[in-house]
HTML snippet that shows the backbone in 3Dmol.js (N, CA, C, O; Angstrom):
<script src="https://3Dmol.org/build/3Dmol-min.js"></script>
<div id="view" style="width:600px;height:400px;position:relative"></div>
<script>
const pdb = `
ATOM      1  N   MET A   1       6.015  14.571  49.569  1.00  0.00           N
ATOM      2  CA  MET A   1       4.806  14.969  49.125  1.00  0.00           C
ATOM      3  C   MET A   1       4.285  13.941  48.102  1.00  0.00           C
ATOM      4  O   MET A   1       4.924  13.659  47.088  1.00  0.00           O
ATOM      5  N   PRO A   2       2.965  13.335  48.451  1.00  0.00           N
ATOM      6  CA  PRO A   2       2.442  12.340  47.685  1.00  0.00           C
ATOM      7  C   PRO A   2       2.140  12.832  46.278  1.00  0.00           C
ATOM      8  O   PRO A   2       1.727  13.979  46.106  1.00  0.00           O
ATOM      9  N   ARG A   3       2.332  12.017  45.299  1.00  0.00           N
ATOM     10  CA  ARG A   3       1.934  12.257  43.935  1.00  0.00           C
ATOM     11  C   ARG A   3       0.494  12.141  43.501  1.00  0.00           C
ATOM     12  O   ARG A   3      -0.164  11.170  43.876  1.00  0.00           O
ATOM     13  N   ASP A   4      -0.043  13.087  42.721  1.00  0.00           N
ATOM     14  CA  ASP A   4      -1.290  13.110  42.396  1.00  0.00           C
ATOM     15  C   ASP A   4      -1.385  12.350  41.040  1.00  0.00           C
ATOM     16  O   ASP A   4      -1.365  13.026  40.011  1.00  0.00           O
ATOM     17  N   THR A   5      -1.478  11.131  40.970  1.00  0.00           N
ATOM     18  CA  THR A   5      -1.333  10.394  39.743  1.00  0.00           C
ATOM     19  C   THR A   5      -2.508  10.669  38.926  1.00  0.00           C
ATOM     20  O   THR A   5      -2.380  10.499  37.714  1.00  0.00           O
ATOM     21  N   ALA A   6      -3.591  11.051  39.363  1.00  0.00           N
ATOM     22  CA  ALA A   6      -4.956  11.407  38.564  1.00  0.00           C
ATOM     23  C   ALA A   6      -4.585  12.608  37.537  1.00  0.00           C
ATOM     24  O   ALA A   6      -5.081  12.707  36.414  1.00  0.00           O
ATOM     25  N   THR A   7      -3.796  13.353  37.999  1.00  0.00           N
ATOM     26  CA  THR A   7      -3.524  14.671  37.163  1.00  0.00           C
ATOM     27  C   THR A   7      -2.081  14.641  36.480  1.00  0.00           C
ATOM     28  O   THR A   7      -1.680  15.590  35.805  1.00  0.00           O
ATOM     29  N   GLU A   8      -1.322  13.479  36.704  1.00  0.00           N
ATOM     30  CA  GLU A   8      -0.036  13.496  35.949  1.00  0.00           C
ATOM     31  C   GLU A   8      -0.438  13.267  34.551  1.00  0.00           C
ATOM     32  O   GLU A   8      -1.519  12.795  34.200  1.00  0.00           O
ATOM     33  N   THR A   9       0.699  13.709  33.646  1.00  0.00           N
ATOM     34  CA  THR A   9       0.645  13.385  32.293  1.00  0.00           C
ATOM     35  C   THR A   9       1.602  12.491  32.005  1.00  0.00           C
ATOM     36  O   THR A   9       2.689  12.597  32.573  1.00  0.00           O
ATOM     37  N   LEU A  10       1.376  11.487  31.105  1.00  0.00           N
ATOM     38  CA  LEU A  10       2.211  10.507  30.610  1.00  0.00           C
ATOM     39  C   LEU A  10       3.080  10.906  29.432  1.00  0.00           C
ATOM     40  O   LEU A  10       2.463  11.355  28.466  1.00  0.00           O
ATOM     41  N   ARG A  11       4.273  10.833  29.345  1.00  0.00           N
ATOM     42  CA  ARG A  11       4.950  11.171  28.073  1.00  0.00           C
ATOM     43  C   ARG A  11       4.858  10.005  27.216  1.00  0.00           C
ATOM     44  O   ARG A  11       4.971   8.862  27.659  1.00  0.00           O
ATOM     45  N   PRO A  12       4.638  10.298  25.902  1.00  0.00           N
ATOM     46  CA  PRO A  12       4.580   9.194  24.875  1.00  0.00           C
ATOM     47  C   PRO A  12       5.822   8.554  24.735  1.00  0.00           C
ATOM     48  O   PRO A  12       6.871   9.171  24.925  1.00  0.00           O
ATOM     49  N   SER A  13       5.793   7.463  24.445  1.00  0.00           N
ATOM     50  CA  SER A  13       7.072   6.604  24.043  1.00  0.00           C
ATOM     51  C   SER A  13       7.505   6.949  22.722  1.00  0.00           C
ATOM     52  O   SER A  13       6.679   7.372  21.914  1.00  0.00           O
ATOM     53  N   SER A  14       8.891   6.794  22.369  1.00  0.00           N
ATOM     54  CA  SER A  14       9.119   7.055  20.967  1.00  0.00           C
ATOM     55  C   SER A  14       9.035   5.905  19.983  1.00  0.00           C
ATOM     56  O   SER A  14       9.238   5.979  18.772  1.00  0.00           O
ATOM     57  N   ALA A  15       8.668   4.709  20.763  1.00  0.00           N
ATOM     58  CA  ALA A  15       8.201   3.666  19.889  1.00  0.00           C
ATOM     59  C   ALA A  15       6.756   3.379  20.049  1.00  0.00           C
ATOM     60  O   ALA A  15       6.272   3.584  21.162  1.00  0.00           O
ATOM     61  N   PRO A  16       5.936   2.900  19.022  1.00  0.00           N
ATOM     62  CA  PRO A  16       4.439   2.689  18.945  1.00  0.00           C
ATOM     63  C   PRO A  16       4.091   1.579  20.046  1.00  0.00           C
ATOM     64  O   PRO A  16       4.786   0.563  20.037  1.00  0.00           O
ATOM     65  N   VAL A  17       3.141   1.690  20.925  1.00  0.00           N
ATOM     66  CA  VAL A  17       2.828   0.550  21.749  1.00  0.00           C
ATOM     67  C   VAL A  17       2.143  -0.480  21.068  1.00  0.00           C
ATOM     68  O   VAL A  17       2.287  -1.658  21.396  1.00  0.00           O
ATOM     69  N   SER A  18       1.293  -0.065  20.001  1.00  0.00           N
ATOM     70  CA  SER A  18       0.416  -1.320  19.389  1.00  0.00           C
ATOM     71  C   SER A  18       0.528  -1.034  17.757  1.00  0.00           C
ATOM     72  O   SER A  18       0.917   0.069  17.371  1.00  0.00           O
ATOM     73  N   PRO A  19       0.216  -1.944  16.944  1.00  0.00           N
ATOM     74  CA  PRO A  19       0.213  -1.812  15.669  1.00  0.00           C
ATOM     75  C   PRO A  19      -0.597  -0.634  15.052  1.00  0.00           C
ATOM     76  O   PRO A  19      -1.735  -0.408  15.464  1.00  0.00           O
ATOM     77  N   LEU A  20      -0.103   0.021  14.199  1.00  0.00           N
ATOM     78  CA  LEU A  20      -0.790   1.100  13.474  1.00  0.00           C
ATOM     79  C   LEU A  20      -1.667   0.470  12.511  1.00  0.00           C
ATOM     80  O   LEU A  20      -1.619  -0.749  12.349  1.00  0.00           O
ATOM     81  N   ARG A  21      -2.473   1.213  11.851  1.00  0.00           N
ATOM     82  CA  ARG A  21      -3.590   0.650  10.990  1.00  0.00           C
ATOM     83  C   ARG A  21      -3.675   1.302   9.707  1.00  0.00           C
ATOM     84  O   ARG A  21      -4.395   0.776   8.858  1.00  0.00           O
ATOM     85  N   ASP A  22      -3.004   2.451   9.406  1.00  0.00           N
ATOM     86  CA  ASP A  22      -3.240   3.306   8.339  1.00  0.00           C
ATOM     87  C   ASP A  22      -1.931   3.673   7.713  1.00  0.00           C
ATOM     88  O   ASP A  22      -0.883   3.623   8.357  1.00  0.00           O
ATOM     89  N   LEU A  23      -1.991   4.058   6.403  1.00  0.00           N
ATOM     90  CA  LEU A  23      -0.597   4.591   5.879  1.00  0.00           C
ATOM     91  C   LEU A  23      -0.300   6.063   6.446  1.00  0.00           C
ATOM     92  O   LEU A  23       0.883   6.339   6.646  1.00  0.00           O
ATOM     93  N   GLY A  24      -1.149   6.901   6.685  1.00  0.00           N
ATOM     94  CA  GLY A  24      -0.731   8.169   7.385  1.00  0.00           C
ATOM     95  C   GLY A  24       0.027   7.856   8.491  1.00  0.00           C
ATOM     96  O   GLY A  24       1.102   8.448   8.577  1.00  0.00           O
ATOM     97  N   ALA A  25      -0.285   7.013   9.425  1.00  0.00           N
ATOM     98  CA  ALA A  25       0.463   6.883  10.673  1.00  0.00           C
ATOM     99  C   ALA A  25       1.946   6.351   9.965  1.00  0.00           C
ATOM    100  O   ALA A  25       2.977   6.901  10.350  1.00  0.00           O
ATOM    101  N   LEU A  26       2.015   5.404   9.051  1.00  0.00           N
ATOM    102  CA  LEU A  26       3.348   4.974   8.738  1.00  0.00           C
ATOM    103  C   LEU A  26       3.901   6.149   8.183  1.00  0.00           C
ATOM    104  O   LEU A  26       5.052   6.349   8.572  1.00  0.00           O
ATOM    105  N   ARG A  27       3.457   6.981   7.406  1.00  0.00           N
ATOM    106  CA  ARG A  27       4.177   8.151   7.019  1.00  0.00           C
ATOM    107  C   ARG A  27       4.777   9.111   8.032  1.00  0.00           C
ATOM    108  O   ARG A  27       5.809   9.765   7.877  1.00  0.00           O
ATOM    109  N   VAL A  28       3.944   9.097   9.140  1.00  0.00           N
ATOM    110  CA  VAL A  28       4.367   9.987  10.264  1.00  0.00           C
ATOM    111  C   VAL A  28       5.760   9.261  10.949  1.00  0.00           C
ATOM    112  O   VAL A  28       6.780   9.880  11.253  1.00  0.00           O
ATOM    113  N   MET A  29       5.579   8.042  11.084  1.00  0.00           N
ATOM    114  CA  MET A  29       6.581   7.413  11.615  1.00  0.00           C
ATOM    115  C   MET A  29       8.079   7.478  10.893  1.00  0.00           C
ATOM    116  O   MET A  29       9.134   7.650  11.502  1.00  0.00           O
ATOM    117  N   LEU A  30       7.925   7.291   9.362  1.00  0.00           N
ATOM    118  CA  LEU A  30       8.979   7.549   8.503  1.00  0.00           C
ATOM    119  C   LEU A  30       9.438   8.970   8.654  1.00  0.00           C
ATOM    120  O   LEU A  30      10.665   9.055   8.701  1.00  0.00           O
ATOM    121  N   ALA A  31       8.902   9.916   8.728  1.00  0.00           N
ATOM    122  CA  ALA A  31       9.145  11.462   8.981  1.00  0.00           C
ATOM    123  C   ALA A  31       9.742  11.457  10.233  1.00  0.00           C
ATOM    124  O   ALA A  31      10.591  12.330  10.413  1.00  0.00           O
ATOM    125  N   ASP A  32       9.492  10.627  11.217  1.00  0.00           N
ATOM    126  CA  ASP A  32      10.283  10.703  12.677  1.00  0.00           C
ATOM    127  C   ASP A  32      11.460  10.049  12.531  1.00  0.00           C
ATOM    128  O   ASP A  32      12.214  10.141  13.499  1.00  0.00           O
ATOM    129  N   GLY A  33      11.891   9.328  11.479  1.00  0.00           N
ATOM    130  CA  GLY A  33      13.317   8.713  11.434  1.00  0.00           C
ATOM    131  C   GLY A  33      13.096   7.115  11.427  1.00  0.00           C
ATOM    132  O   GLY A  33      14.056   6.351  11.524  1.00  0.00           O
ATOM    133  N   TRP A  34      11.947   6.723  11.324  1.00  0.00           N
ATOM    134  CA  TRP A  34      11.981   5.177  11.299  1.00  0.00           C
ATOM    135  C   TRP A  34      12.134   4.959   9.836  1.00  0.00           C
ATOM    136  O   TRP A  34      11.804   5.820   9.022  1.00  0.00           O
ATOM    137  N   ARG A  35      12.675   3.711   9.475  1.00  0.00           N
ATOM    138  CA  ARG A  35      12.905   3.057   8.381  1.00  0.00           C
ATOM    139  C   ARG A  35      12.443   1.688   8.043  1.00  0.00           C
ATOM    140  O   ARG A  35      12.520   0.814   8.907  1.00  0.00           O
ATOM    141  N   ILE A  36      11.919   1.394   6.740  1.00  0.00           N
ATOM    142  CA  ILE A  36      11.248   0.303   6.567  1.00  0.00           C
ATOM    143  C   ILE A  36      12.239  -1.006   6.385  1.00  0.00           C
ATOM    144  O   ILE A  36      13.137  -0.980   5.544  1.00  0.00           O
ATOM    145  N   GLU A  37      12.050  -1.967   7.097  1.00  0.00           N
ATOM    146  CA  GLU A  37      13.058  -3.084   6.677  1.00  0.00           C
ATOM    147  C   GLU A  37      12.312  -3.914   5.730  1.00  0.00           C
ATOM    148  O   GLU A  37      11.142  -4.257   5.899  1.00  0.00           O
ATOM    149  N   THR A  38      13.062  -4.228   4.696  1.00  0.00           N
ATOM    150  CA  THR A  38      12.507  -5.231   3.551  1.00  0.00           C
ATOM    151  C   THR A  38      12.810  -6.400   3.733  1.00  0.00           C
ATOM    152  O   THR A  38      13.775  -6.675   4.446  1.00  0.00           O
ATOM    153  N   PRO A  39      12.044  -7.381   3.119  1.00  0.00           N
ATOM    154  CA  PRO A  39      10.760  -7.092   2.393  1.00  0.00           C
ATOM    155  C   PRO A  39       9.581  -6.960   3.325  1.00  0.00           C
ATOM    156  O   PRO A  39       9.688  -7.314   4.500  1.00  0.00           O
ATOM    157  N   VAL A  40       8.605  -6.528   2.904  1.00  0.00           N
ATOM    158  CA  VAL A  40       7.371  -6.346   3.610  1.00  0.00           C
ATOM    159  C   VAL A  40       6.738  -7.511   3.378  1.00  0.00           C
ATOM    160  O   VAL A  40       6.949  -8.109   2.322  1.00  0.00           O
ATOM    161  N   LEU A  41       5.771  -8.063   4.437  1.00  0.00           N
ATOM    162  CA  LEU A  41       5.105  -9.374   4.301  1.00  0.00           C
ATOM    163  C   LEU A  41       3.611  -9.075   4.178  1.00  0.00           C
ATOM    164  O   LEU A  41       2.934  -8.424   4.974  1.00  0.00           O
ATOM    165  N   ALA A  42       3.140  -9.767   2.836  1.00  0.00           N
ATOM    166  CA  ALA A  42       1.780  -9.641   2.637  1.00  0.00           C
ATOM    167  C   ALA A  42       1.306 -11.065   3.022  1.00  0.00           C
ATOM    168  O   ALA A  42       1.603 -12.158   2.539  1.00  0.00           O
ATOM    169  N   ARG A  43       0.364 -10.675   4.177  1.00  0.00           N
ATOM    170  CA  ARG A  43      -0.348 -12.044   4.856  1.00  0.00           C
ATOM    171  C   ARG A  43      -1.724 -11.861   5.069  1.00  0.00           C
ATOM    172  O   ARG A  43      -2.108 -10.691   5.074  1.00  0.00           O
ATOM    173  N   LEU A  44      -2.714 -12.919   5.281  1.00  0.00           N
ATOM    174  CA  LEU A  44      -3.940 -12.776   5.619  1.00  0.00           C
ATOM    175  C   LEU A  44      -4.057 -11.819   6.926  1.00  0.00           C
ATOM    176  O   LEU A  44      -3.215 -11.890   7.821  1.00  0.00           O
ATOM    177  N   SER A  45      -5.063 -10.992   6.975  1.00  0.00           N
ATOM    178  CA  SER A  45      -5.077 -10.060   7.977  1.00  0.00           C
ATOM    179  C   SER A  45      -5.522 -10.860   9.138  1.00  0.00           C
ATOM    180  O   SER A  45      -6.362 -11.731   8.915  1.00  0.00           O
ATOM    181  N   TRP A  46      -5.086 -10.697  10.346  1.00  0.00           N
ATOM    182  CA  TRP A  46      -5.481 -11.306  11.583  1.00  0.00           C
ATOM    183  C   TRP A  46      -6.833 -11.165  11.737  1.00  0.00           C
ATOM    184  O   TRP A  46      -7.530 -12.130  12.052  1.00  0.00           O
ATOM    185  N   ALA A  47      -7.396  -9.798  11.503  1.00  0.00           N
ATOM    186  CA  ALA A  47      -8.735  -9.602  11.907  1.00  0.00           C
ATOM    187  C   ALA A  47      -9.763 -10.110  10.763  1.00  0.00           C
ATOM    188  O   ALA A  47     -10.986 -10.134  10.903  1.00  0.00           O
ATOM    189  N   GLN A  48      -9.134 -10.466   9.738  1.00  0.00           N
ATOM    190  CA  GLN A  48     -10.088 -10.558   8.646  1.00  0.00           C
ATOM    191  C   GLN A  48      -9.671 -12.104   7.908  1.00  0.00           C
ATOM    192  O   GLN A  48      -9.530 -12.251   6.694  1.00  0.00           O
ATOM    193  N   ARG A  49      -9.524 -13.119   8.868  1.00  0.00           N
ATOM    194  CA  ARG A  49      -9.101 -14.535   8.405  1.00  0.00           C
ATOM    195  C   ARG A  49     -10.216 -15.039   7.500  1.00  0.00           C
ATOM    196  O   ARG A  49      -9.897 -15.556   6.429  1.00  0.00           O
ATOM    197  N   ARG A  50     -11.471 -14.933   7.835  1.00  0.00           N
ATOM    198  CA  ARG A  50     -12.652 -15.503   7.098  1.00  0.00           C
ATOM    199  C   ARG A  50     -12.799 -15.025   5.916  1.00  0.00           C
ATOM    200  O   ARG A  50     -13.233 -15.813   5.076  1.00  0.00           O
ATOM    201  N   THR A  51     -12.513 -13.718   5.514  1.00  0.00           N
ATOM    202  CA  THR A  51     -12.603 -13.116   4.304  1.00  0.00           C
ATOM    203  C   THR A  51     -11.674 -13.272   3.229  1.00  0.00           C
ATOM    204  O   THR A  51     -11.903 -13.319   2.021  1.00  0.00           O
ATOM    205  N   GLY A  52     -10.525 -13.350   3.884  1.00  0.00           N
ATOM    206  CA  GLY A  52      -9.138 -13.827   2.909  1.00  0.00           C
ATOM    207  C   GLY A  52      -8.579 -12.380   2.676  1.00  0.00           C
ATOM    208  O   GLY A  52      -7.756 -12.255   1.770  1.00  0.00           O
ATOM    209  N   GLU A  53      -8.932 -11.301   3.384  1.00  0.00           N
ATOM    210  CA  GLU A  53      -8.336  -9.989   2.804  1.00  0.00           C
ATOM    211  C   GLU A  53      -6.726 -10.039   3.385  1.00  0.00           C
ATOM    212  O   GLU A  53      -6.342 -10.696   4.352  1.00  0.00           O
ATOM    213  N   LEU A  54      -6.047  -9.310   2.668  1.00  0.00           N
ATOM    214  CA  LEU A  54      -4.432  -9.082   3.082  1.00  0.00           C
ATOM    215  C   LEU A  54      -4.297  -7.959   3.848  1.00  0.00           C
ATOM    216  O   LEU A  54      -5.094  -7.024   3.922  1.00  0.00           O
ATOM    217  N   ALA A  55      -3.055  -8.116   4.524  1.00  0.00           N
ATOM    218  CA  ALA A  55      -2.803  -7.027   5.332  1.00  0.00           C
ATOM    219  C   ALA A  55      -1.139  -6.963   5.031  1.00  0.00           C
ATOM    220  O   ALA A  55      -0.519  -7.942   4.616  1.00  0.00           O
ATOM    221  N   TYR A  56      -0.623  -5.866   5.262  1.00  0.00           N
ATOM    222  CA  TYR A  56       0.754  -5.643   4.921  1.00  0.00           C
ATOM    223  C   TYR A  56       1.528  -5.512   6.466  1.00  0.00           C
ATOM    224  O   TYR A  56       1.219  -4.605   7.238  1.00  0.00           O
ATOM    225  N   HIS A  57       2.442  -6.415   6.761  1.00  0.00           N
ATOM    226  CA  HIS A  57       3.065  -6.526   8.038  1.00  0.00           C
ATOM    227  C   HIS A  57       4.548  -5.959   7.648  1.00  0.00           C
ATOM    228  O   HIS A  57       5.350  -6.506   6.891  1.00  0.00           O
ATOM    229  N   ILE A  58       4.706  -4.777   8.324  1.00  0.00           N
ATOM    230  CA  ILE A  58       5.767  -3.930   8.060  1.00  0.00           C
ATOM    231  C   ILE A  58       6.928  -3.678   9.399  1.00  0.00           C
ATOM    232  O   ILE A  58       6.552  -3.057  10.393  1.00  0.00           O
ATOM    233  N   ILE A  59       7.879  -4.042   9.336  1.00  0.00           N
ATOM    234  CA  ILE A  59       8.758  -3.835  10.288  1.00  0.00           C
ATOM    235  C   ILE A  59       9.659  -2.628  10.152  1.00  0.00           C
ATOM    236  O   ILE A  59      10.423  -2.512   9.194  1.00  0.00           O
ATOM    237  N   LEU A  60       9.559  -1.682  11.170  1.00  0.00           N
ATOM    238  CA  LEU A  60      10.264  -0.498  11.133  1.00  0.00           C
ATOM    239  C   LEU A  60      11.186  -0.473  11.940  1.00  0.00           C
ATOM    240  O   LEU A  60      10.959  -0.912  13.067  1.00  0.00           O
ATOM    241  N   THR A  61      12.607   0.084  11.592  1.00  0.00           N
ATOM    242  CA  THR A  61      13.763   0.206  12.662  1.00  0.00           C
ATOM    243  C   THR A  61      14.142   1.686  12.660  1.00  0.00           C
ATOM    244  O   THR A  61      13.987   2.464  11.719  1.00  0.00           O
ATOM    245  N   ARG A  62      14.666   1.954  13.865  1.00  0.00           N
ATOM    246  CA  ARG A  62      15.204   3.298  14.267  1.00  0.00           C
ATOM    247  C   ARG A  62      16.289   3.063  15.282  1.00  0.00           C
ATOM    248  O   ARG A  62      15.982   2.520  16.343  1.00  0.00           O
ATOM    249  N   ALA A  63      17.424   3.393  15.068  1.00  0.00           N
ATOM    250  CA  ALA A  63      18.548   3.086  16.013  1.00  0.00           C
ATOM    251  C   ALA A  63      18.456   1.738  16.481  1.00  0.00           C
ATOM    252  O   ALA A  63      18.420   0.883  15.596  1.00  0.00           O
ATOM    253  N   ALA A  64      18.407   1.317  17.775  1.00  0.00           N
ATOM    254  CA  ALA A  64      18.162  -0.076  18.172  1.00  0.00           C
ATOM    255  C   ALA A  64      16.748  -0.451  18.554  1.00  0.00           C
ATOM    256  O   ALA A  64      16.486  -1.375  19.324  1.00  0.00           O
ATOM    257  N   GLN A  65      15.812   0.359  17.941  1.00  0.00           N
ATOM    258  CA  GLN A  65      14.521   0.003  18.181  1.00  0.00           C
ATOM    259  C   GLN A  65      13.892  -0.716  16.940  1.00  0.00           C
ATOM    260  O   GLN A  65      14.345  -0.439  15.829  1.00  0.00           O
ATOM    261  N   ARG A  66      12.853  -1.643  17.068  1.00  0.00           N
ATOM    262  CA  ARG A  66      12.250  -2.143  15.982  1.00  0.00           C
ATOM    263  C   ARG A  66      10.612  -2.159  16.398  1.00  0.00           C
ATOM    264  O   ARG A  66      10.215  -2.235  17.561  1.00  0.00           O
ATOM    265  N   SER A  67       9.791  -2.076  15.271  1.00  0.00           N
ATOM    266  CA  SER A  67       8.422  -2.087  15.657  1.00  0.00           C
ATOM    267  C   SER A  67       7.713  -2.730  14.438  1.00  0.00           C
ATOM    268  O   SER A  67       8.150  -2.586  13.296  1.00  0.00           O
ATOM    269  N   LEU A  68       6.597  -3.447  14.728  1.00  0.00           N
ATOM    270  CA  LEU A  68       5.716  -4.221  13.893  1.00  0.00           C
ATOM    271  C   LEU A  68       4.659  -3.184  13.647  1.00  0.00           C
ATOM    272  O   LEU A  68       4.305  -2.450  14.569  1.00  0.00           O
ATOM    273  N   ILE A  69       4.145  -3.092  12.457  1.00  0.00           N
ATOM    274  CA  ILE A  69       2.830  -2.337  12.075  1.00  0.00           C
ATOM    275  C   ILE A  69       2.176  -3.146  11.040  1.00  0.00           C
ATOM    276  O   ILE A  69       2.837  -3.650  10.131  1.00  0.00           O
ATOM    277  N   VAL A  70       0.746  -3.310  11.152  1.00  0.00           N
ATOM    278  CA  VAL A  70      -0.045  -4.071  10.318  1.00  0.00           C
ATOM    279  C   VAL A  70      -1.006  -3.035   9.775  1.00  0.00           C
ATOM    280  O   VAL A  70      -1.745  -2.354  10.487  1.00  0.00           O
ATOM    281  N   ILE A  71      -0.925  -2.962   8.242  1.00  0.00           N
ATOM    282  CA  ILE A  71      -1.759  -2.112   7.489  1.00  0.00           C
ATOM    283  C   ILE A  71      -2.589  -2.800   6.489  1.00  0.00           C
ATOM    284  O   ILE A  71      -2.078  -3.514   5.626  1.00  0.00           O
ATOM    285  N   ALA A  72      -4.036  -2.576   6.596  1.00  0.00           N
ATOM    286  CA  ALA A  72      -4.756  -3.274   5.650  1.00  0.00           C
ATOM    287  C   ALA A  72      -4.658  -2.910   4.379  1.00  0.00           C
ATOM    288  O   ALA A  72      -4.400  -1.760   4.023  1.00  0.00           O
ATOM    289  N   ASP A  73      -4.908  -4.102   3.438  1.00  0.00           N
ATOM    290  CA  ASP A  73      -4.687  -3.892   1.914  1.00  0.00           C
ATOM    291  C   ASP A  73      -5.484  -2.803   1.368  1.00  0.00           C
ATOM    292  O   ASP A  73      -6.677  -2.704   1.653  1.00  0.00           O
ATOM    293  N   SER A  74      -4.848  -1.917   0.541  1.00  0.00           N
ATOM    294  CA  SER A  74      -5.639  -0.854  -0.297  1.00  0.00           C
ATOM    295  C   SER A  74      -4.871  -0.506  -1.396  1.00  0.00           C
ATOM    296  O   SER A  74      -3.692  -0.844  -1.509  1.00  0.00           O
ATOM    297  N   LEU A  75      -5.556   0.236  -2.318  1.00  0.00           N
ATOM    298  CA  LEU A  75      -4.917   0.711  -3.591  1.00  0.00           C
ATOM    299  C   LEU A  75      -3.733   1.763  -3.043  1.00  0.00           C
ATOM    300  O   LEU A  75      -2.623   1.824  -3.573  1.00  0.00           O
ATOM    301  N   GLU A  76      -4.078   2.460  -2.071  1.00  0.00           N
ATOM    302  CA  GLU A  76      -2.982   3.513  -1.662  1.00  0.00           C
ATOM    303  C   GLU A  76      -1.891   2.890  -1.010  1.00  0.00           C
ATOM    304  O   GLU A  76      -0.797   3.454  -1.057  1.00  0.00           O
ATOM    305  N   VAL A  77      -2.021   1.771  -0.385  1.00  0.00           N
ATOM    306  CA  VAL A  77      -0.792   1.046   0.264  1.00  0.00           C
ATOM    307  C   VAL A  77       0.072   0.545  -1.026  1.00  0.00           C
ATOM    308  O   VAL A  77       1.301   0.608  -1.057  1.00  0.00           O
ATOM    309  N   HIS A  78      -0.719   0.047  -2.066  1.00  0.00           N
ATOM    310  CA  HIS A  78      -0.018  -0.646  -3.337  1.00  0.00           C
ATOM    311  C   HIS A  78       0.936   0.642  -4.002  1.00  0.00           C
ATOM    312  O   HIS A  78       2.120   0.576  -4.330  1.00  0.00           O
ATOM    313  N   ARG A  79       0.070   1.755  -4.080  1.00  0.00           N
ATOM    314  CA  ARG A  79       0.926   2.888  -4.799  1.00  0.00           C
ATOM    315  C   ARG A  79       2.047   3.092  -3.811  1.00  0.00           C
ATOM    316  O   ARG A  79       3.140   3.113  -4.378  1.00  0.00           O
ATOM    317  N   PHE A  80       2.101   3.236  -2.600  1.00  0.00           N
ATOM    318  CA  PHE A  80       3.109   3.543  -1.907  1.00  0.00           C
ATOM    319  C   PHE A  80       4.249   2.625  -1.862  1.00  0.00           C
ATOM    320  O   PHE A  80       5.407   3.043  -1.888  1.00  0.00           O
ATOM    321  N   LEU A  81       3.951   1.397  -1.795  1.00  0.00           N
ATOM    322  CA  LEU A  81       4.961   0.428  -1.990  1.00  0.00           C
ATOM    323  C   LEU A  81       5.741   0.514  -3.381  1.00  0.00           C
ATOM    324  O   LEU A  81       6.966   0.520  -3.499  1.00  0.00           O
ATOM    325  N   ASN A  82       4.827   0.578  -4.387  1.00  0.00           N
ATOM    326  CA  ASN A  82       5.419   0.630  -5.864  1.00  0.00           C
ATOM    327  C   ASN A  82       6.212   2.012  -5.945  1.00  0.00           C
ATOM    328  O   ASN A  82       7.270   2.003  -6.575  1.00  0.00           O
ATOM    329  N   GLU A  83       5.803   3.138  -5.384  1.00  0.00           N
ATOM    330  CA  GLU A  83       6.498   4.273  -5.691  1.00  0.00           C
ATOM    331  C   GLU A  83       7.842   4.381  -4.770  1.00  0.00           C
ATOM    332  O   GLU A  83       8.686   5.251  -4.986  1.00  0.00           O
ATOM    333  N   HIS A  84       7.953   3.507  -3.820  1.00  0.00           N
ATOM    334  CA  HIS A  84       9.234   3.562  -3.136  1.00  0.00           C
ATOM    335  C   HIS A  84      10.046   2.435  -3.287  1.00  0.00           C
ATOM    336  O   HIS A  84      11.054   2.251  -2.605  1.00  0.00           O
ATOM    337  N   ASP A  85       9.516   1.428  -4.435  1.00  0.00           N
ATOM    338  CA  ASP A  85      10.299   0.284  -4.808  1.00  0.00           C
ATOM    339  C   ASP A  85      10.456  -0.611  -3.550  1.00  0.00           C
ATOM    340  O   ASP A  85      11.583  -1.091  -3.426  1.00  0.00           O
ATOM    341  N   ILE A  86       9.611  -0.910  -2.656  1.00  0.00           N
ATOM    342  CA  ILE A  86       9.730  -1.777  -1.506  1.00  0.00           C
ATOM    343  C   ILE A  86       9.119  -3.233  -1.954  1.00  0.00           C
ATOM    344  O   ILE A  86       7.974  -3.411  -2.368  1.00  0.00           O
ATOM    345  N   PRO A  87       9.981  -4.087  -1.808  1.00  0.00           N
ATOM    346  CA  PRO A  87       9.497  -5.464  -2.143  1.00  0.00           C
ATOM    347  C   PRO A  87       8.668  -6.075  -1.201  1.00  0.00           C
ATOM    348  O   PRO A  87       8.888  -5.942   0.003  1.00  0.00           O
ATOM    349  N   VAL A  88       7.607  -6.822  -1.691  1.00  0.00           N
ATOM    350  CA  VAL A  88       6.374  -7.486  -0.844  1.00  0.00           C
ATOM    351  C   VAL A  88       6.607  -9.082  -1.202  1.00  0.00           C
ATOM    352  O   VAL A  88       6.683  -9.512  -2.353  1.00  0.00           O
ATOM    353  N   VAL A  89       6.698  -9.818  -0.099  1.00  0.00           N
ATOM    354  CA  VAL A  89       6.654 -11.301  -0.260  1.00  0.00           C
ATOM    355  C   VAL A  89       5.376 -11.850   0.426  1.00  0.00           C
ATOM    356  O   VAL A  89       5.139 -13.058   0.414  1.00  0.00           O
TER     357      VAL A  89
END
`;
const viewer = $3Dmol.createViewer("view");
viewer.addModel(pdb, "pdb");
viewer.setStyle({}, {cartoon: {color: "spectrum"}});
viewer.zoomTo();
viewer.render();
</script>
């Protein structure tokens, strides 16, 4: 019997497909068993090179999986990193 691809649902992957962009999504991943690999890198945001804004490049690991997420600079991100004693370079 032929499959009806228009009505099939895709199962989400356990690893994110694209970089996340907010702290809430990072917290969800941490609750799902991901761990932050230190140090976190503070670099010019790829999207904001002209303005000089920073973004935090965070590598997450879980079992044999690794994922990179990029979060824009904010006071909330600073607090999160300080509260968890996560080094930033």
